[in-house]
C-alpha positions as CSV (number, residue, x, y, z in Angstrom):
1,M,-13.5,-7.3,12.3
2,R,-13.3,-3.6,14.2
3,L,-11.2,-2.7,11.5
4,L,-13.4,-4.0,8.7
5,S,-16.3,-2.5,10.1
6,L,-14.4,1.3,10.5
7,V,-13.6,0.6,7.3
8,L,-17.4,0.4,5.9
9,L,-18.3,3.9,8.1
10,L,-15.6,5.8,6.3
11,L,-16.5,4.8,2.7
12,S,-20.2,5.0,3.6
13,A,-19.0,8.8,5.0
14,A,-17.4,9.4,1.6
15,V,-20.1,8.7,-1.0
16,A,-23.4,11.1,-1.4
17,P,-26.2,10.9,1.5
18,A,-28.8,10.1,-1.4
19,W,-27.5,6.3,-1.9
20,A,-29.9,3.3,-0.8
21,E,-28.7,0.7,1.7
22,Y,-24.6,0.6,0.5
23,P,-23.2,-1.5,-0.9
24,D,-26.3,-2.7,-3.0
25,K,-23.3,-4.4,-5.2
26,P,-20.0,-5.5,-5.7
27,I,-17.1,-3.3,-4.4
28,R,-14.1,-3.4,-6.9
29,M,-10.6,-3.2,-4.7
30,I,-8.0,-1.3,-7.3
31,V,-4.6,-2.6,-6.4
32,P,-1.9,-0.8,-8.4
33,F,0.4,-3.9,-8.7
34,P,0.8,-7.8,-10.4
35,P,-0.6,-10.6,-8.7
36,G,1.8,-12.1,-6.1
37,G,3.7,-9.3,-3.8
38,V,2.6,-8.6,-0.8
39,T,0.6,-5.8,-1.4
40,D,-1.5,-7.8,-3.4
41,V,-1.5,-11.1,-0.9
42,V,-3.1,-7.8,1.9
43,A,-5.3,-6.9,0.0
44,R,-6.8,-10.7,-1.1
45,L,-7.1,-11.3,2.3
46,I,-8.6,-8.1,3.6
47,A,-11.4,-8.2,0.7
48,E,-12.4,-11.9,1.5
49,R,-12.7,-10.1,5.3
50,L,-14.2,-7.2,3.9
51,G,-16.6,-9.0,1.7
52,A,-18.0,-11.3,4.4
53,D,-18.7,-8.4,6.9
54,L,-20.3,-6.2,4.1
55,G,-22.6,-9.1,2.7
56,Q,-21.4,-8.4,-1.0
57,Q,-18.3,-9.4,-3.2
58,V,-15.2,-7.6,-3.2
59,I,-13.3,-7.8,-5.9
60,V,-9.8,-7.5,-5.9
61,D,-8.4,-6.1,-9.3
62,N,-4.5,-5.8,-10.2
63,K,-4.1,-2.7,-12.4
64,A,0.0,-2.5,-12.6
65,G,2.9,-0.2,-14.1
66,A,4.4,3.4,-13.5
67,G,4.7,2.6,-10.3
68,G,1.0,2.6,-9.3
69,V,0.5,5.5,-11.4
70,I,-1.8,3.5,-13.8
71,G,-4.3,1.7,-11.3
72,T,-4.3,4.9,-9.3
73,D,-5.7,7.0,-11.9
74,I,-8.7,4.5,-12.7
75,V,-9.7,5.5,-8.9
76,A,-9.0,9.1,-9.7
77,K,-11.3,9.1,-12.6
78,A,-13.7,6.5,-11.3
79,P,-17.9,8.0,-9.7
80,G,-17.7,8.7,-6.1
81,D,-19.6,6.3,-5.2
82,G,-17.9,4.0,-3.2
83,Y,-17.7,0.9,-5.1
84,T,-14.0,1.3,-6.6
85,I,-11.4,1.6,-4.3
86,L,-7.5,1.8,-4.0
87,F,-6.0,-0.1,-1.8
88,T,-2.1,1.6,-2.1
89,T,1.4,1.9,-0.7
90,P,3.7,5.0,-0.1
91,G,4.2,5.2,-3.7
92,H,0.7,6.7,-3.6
93,T,2.0,9.3,-1.9
94,I,5.5,9.7,-3.4
95,N,4.6,9.3,-7.4
96,A,3.1,13.2,-6.5
97,A,7.1,14.4,-5.5
98,F,8.9,12.2,-7.6
99,R,7.4,12.2,-11.0
100,S,7.2,15.9,-13.0
101,A,3.6,15.3,-14.0
102,L,0.9,13.2,-13.1
103,P,-3.2,12.1,-14.5
104,F,-4.8,13.0,-11.3
105,D,-4.2,15.8,-8.4
106,T,-3.5,13.2,-5.7
107,E,-4.7,15.3,-3.1
108,K,-8.1,16.4,-4.7
109,D,-9.0,13.8,-6.7
110,L,-8.3,11.4,-3.7
111,K,-9.2,10.8,-0.5
112,P,-7.6,8.8,2.3
113,V,-9.8,6.2,4.0
114,S,-8.2,4.6,6.2
115,I,-4.5,2.6,7.3
116,A,-4.4,-1.3,6.9
117,G,-1.1,-2.0,8.3
118,R,2.7,-2.1,8.0
119,V,5.4,-4.5,7.2
120,P,8.9,-3.8,7.2
121,M,11.6,-4.3,4.3
122,L,13.8,-7.3,4.4
123,L,17.0,-6.8,1.5
124,V,17.7,-10.3,0.3
125,A,20.5,-10.8,-2.2
126,H,20.9,-14.0,-4.4
127,P,23.7,-16.4,-2.9
128,S,26.0,-16.7,-6.3
129,L,27.3,-13.0,-4.9
130,P,30.8,-13.2,-2.7
131,F,29.0,-11.6,0.0
132,H,26.4,-12.7,2.7
133,D,26.0,-9.9,5.4
134,F,25.0,-6.5,4.7
135,T,28.0,-5.1,5.7
136,G,29.8,-6.9,2.5
137,F,26.9,-5.4,0.3
138,V,27.8,-2.0,0.7
139,D,31.5,-2.9,0.8
140,Y,31.1,-4.6,-2.6
141,A,28.8,-1.5,-3.7
142,R,31.9,0.9,-3.0
143,K,34.5,-1.5,-4.9
144,N,32.4,-1.8,-7.9
145,P,30.0,1.3,-8.9
146,G,26.6,0.1,-10.3
147,K,28.0,-3.3,-10.5
148,L,24.6,-4.6,-8.6
149,N,21.3,-5.2,-10.5
150,V,18.9,-3.8,-7.6
151,A,15.8,-4.9,-8.3
152,S,12.1,-2.0,-7.2
153,A,8.6,-2.9,-7.6
154,G,8.9,0.0,-10.3
155,N,10.4,4.2,-10.3
156,G,9.3,5.9,-7.2
157,T,8.3,2.7,-5.3
158,L,9.5,2.6,-1.5
159,P,11.8,0.2,-2.0
160,H,13.0,2.3,-5.0
161,I,13.0,5.4,-3.0
162,H,14.6,3.3,-0.1
163,M,17.7,2.0,-1.8
164,E,18.4,5.5,-3.2
165,L,18.8,6.9,0.8
166,L,21.1,3.7,1.5
167,M,23.4,5.2,-1.3
168,L,23.8,8.4,0.1
169,K,23.7,7.4,3.5
170,E,26.9,4.5,2.8
171,H,28.2,6.9,0.0
172,M,27.8,3.5,-2.6
173,Q,26.1,2.8,-5.9
174,V,23.8,0.3,-7.3
175,T,22.0,0.5,-10.5
176,N,18.2,0.6,-10.1
177,V,16.1,-2.1,-12.2
178,P,12.3,-1.3,-12.3
179,Y,9.6,-3.6,-12.7
180,R,6.1,-3.5,-13.0
181,G,5.6,-5.0,-9.8
182,A,7.0,-7.1,-6.9
183,A,6.3,-10.1,-8.2
184,P,7.9,-10.2,-11.1
185,A,11.3,-8.4,-9.5
186,L,11.3,-11.0,-7.1
187,A,10.9,-13.9,-9.2
188,D,14.6,-12.3,-11.6
189,L,16.5,-12.5,-8.5
190,V,15.2,-15.6,-7.7
191,A,16.1,-17.0,-11.6
192,G,19.6,-14.5,-10.9
193,Q,18.9,-11.6,-13.4
194,V,19.3,-9.5,-10.9
195,Q,21.2,-9.5,-7.9
196,A,19.4,-8.3,-5.0
197,K,16.4,-6.4,-3.7
198,L,14.7,-4.7,-1.2
199,D,11.4,-7.0,0.1
200,N,9.5,-7.9,2.8
201,Y,9.8,-11.6,4.6
202,T,6.2,-12.9,4.1
203,T,7.0,-12.9,0.1
204,S,11.0,-14.3,0.2
205,A,10.1,-16.8,3.3
206,P,9.7,-19.8,1.3
207,F,13.3,-18.8,-1.1
208,I,15.3,-17.8,2.3
209,A,13.9,-21.1,4.0
210,S,14.9,-23.4,0.1
211,G,18.7,-20.9,-0.3
212,K,17.4,-19.4,-3.1
213,L,17.7,-16.4,-1.3
214,V,20.2,-15.1,1.3
215,P,18.4,-11.8,3.8
216,L,21.0,-9.5,4.6
217,A,19.4,-7.0,7.2
218,V,15.6,-5.7,7.9
219,T,14.7,-2.2,8.1
220,S,12.4,-2.5,11.1
221,A,13.6,-1.1,14.6
222,K,13.9,-4.5,15.8
223,R,15.0,-8.0,14.7
224,L,12.4,-9.9,13.0
225,K,11.6,-12.8,15.0
226,Q,10.8,-15.5,12.3
227,L,15.1,-14.4,11.5
228,P,17.0,-13.7,15.0
229,D,20.2,-14.0,13.2
230,V,19.5,-10.7,10.6
231,P,20.9,-7.9,12.1
232,T,18.6,-4.5,11.6
233,V,19.9,-2.0,9.2
234,A,20.1,-0.2,11.9
235,E,22.8,-2.5,13.9
236,T,24.7,-2.4,10.8
237,G,25.9,1.6,11.5
238,L,22.6,3.9,10.4
239,P,21.2,4.3,14.2
240,G,17.9,4.9,13.9
241,Y,17.1,4.3,10.2
242,E,13.8,2.0,9.8
243,G,11.8,2.1,6.7
244,Y,8.4,0.0,6.5
245,L,6.0,-0.4,3.8
246,W,2.7,1.0,4.7
247,M,-1.2,-0.5,2.8
248,A,-3.9,1.4,2.6
249,W,-7.3,2.2,1.6
250,S,-8.2,5.5,-0.6
251,S,-11.0,6.2,-2.4
252,R,-12.3,8.6,-5.4
253,A,-13.0,12.2,-3.6
254,R,-16.2,13.6,-3.4
255,R,-17.3,16.3,-5.0
256,P,-20.7,18.8,-3.7
257,T,-23.6,18.0,-6.0
258,R,-27.0,18.9,-5.5
259,S,-27.6,15.2,-4.1
260,W,-26.4,16.9,-0.8
261,T,-29.6,18.7,-0.5
262,S,-31.3,15.9,-0.8
263,S,-33.9,15.2,1.8
264,R,-33.4,11.4,1.7
265,R,-31.6,10.2,4.7
266,P,-28.9,7.2,3.8
267,R,-29.0,3.7,5.3
268,A,-26.6,2.0,5.9
269,R,-25.2,-1.6,6.8
270,P,-25.7,-1.9,10.6
271,S,-21.8,-2.3,12.1
272,R,-21.2,-5.5,14.1
273,C,-18.7,-2.9,16.2
274,R,-20.8,-0.7,18.9
275,K,-18.6,1.9,19.2
276,C,-18.5,2.2,14.7
277,R,-22.4,2.0,15.5
278,R,-22.4,4.8,18.2
279,A,-20.0,7.1,16.0
280,S,-22.2,6.7,12.8
281,T,-25.6,7.2,14.6
282,R,-23.9,10.7,15.9
283,T,-23.2,11.5,12.0
284,A,-26.6,10.8,11.0
285,S,-27.7,13.1,13.7
286,S,-25.6,15.9,12.5
287,R,-26.5,15.8,8.7
288,S,-29.7,15.9,10.3
289,A,-28.7,18.9,12.2
290,I,-27.1,20.6,9.1
291,R,-30.1,20.3,7.2
292,R,-32.6,21.4,9.3
293,H,-30.3,24.9,9.7
294,S,-30.0,24.7,5.4
295,S,-33.8,25.0,5.6
296,A,-34.1,27.7,8.4
297,T,-31.2,29.7,6.3
């Protein structure tokens, strides 16, 4: 609950000080990927707890497409009042470097709030393939350039970029097949429409258990306790290799307005975390000092 209290404090600091009690209406959490992927699953779990902590509903709204750009653009153009927030992944920062043009400025239009967590990626393959380990995957891709179709959650998403990195390091060639999110990509992999995917344990686990997918390697520094027989990529011949899908909140960047000179003091819902309450008190005191200084000058 301390993390959720901290998020409340940070979101409160991201909105103009002329609001009443925040939040006084439901909060819209944009997830720039379709339902069913790990980002969506984690967002819904957090939204439920965050809503209970805030006393207001947090509505998860999936706006998929363009590797997360469509959903991110909605938040970038939303009012900077803390009621439309983005739950995003590394694609948020990758897109700024990967794409020649975006409908928003990643640094100026959006404000980072907090990291929610991270999970390692898990390379899984369809069982019909003539290999069942990472070494076999690499060997097959080297001997059959471009023949393996590897699904990703979209161009510029972390699985896409990490597969490109693996191709460079292993001197192999596969074909990237971008989807509008991780869930449809995984569905097509299970159906045999594509041959492999950098996924994660949470969403792959039931298909691994039923034999519909074969785990090849994990991108964490250590093996997963749930899959003790599956090696890390680093163990297979790439020392130091690691890759994690982080998930985080961002909000619309606040723009300077005349409301900053308002004499009304912001009133935030008391946090259940004592450290956050003390931090909030210090923030309010600092604002009062700034207002007094502004009046004197």
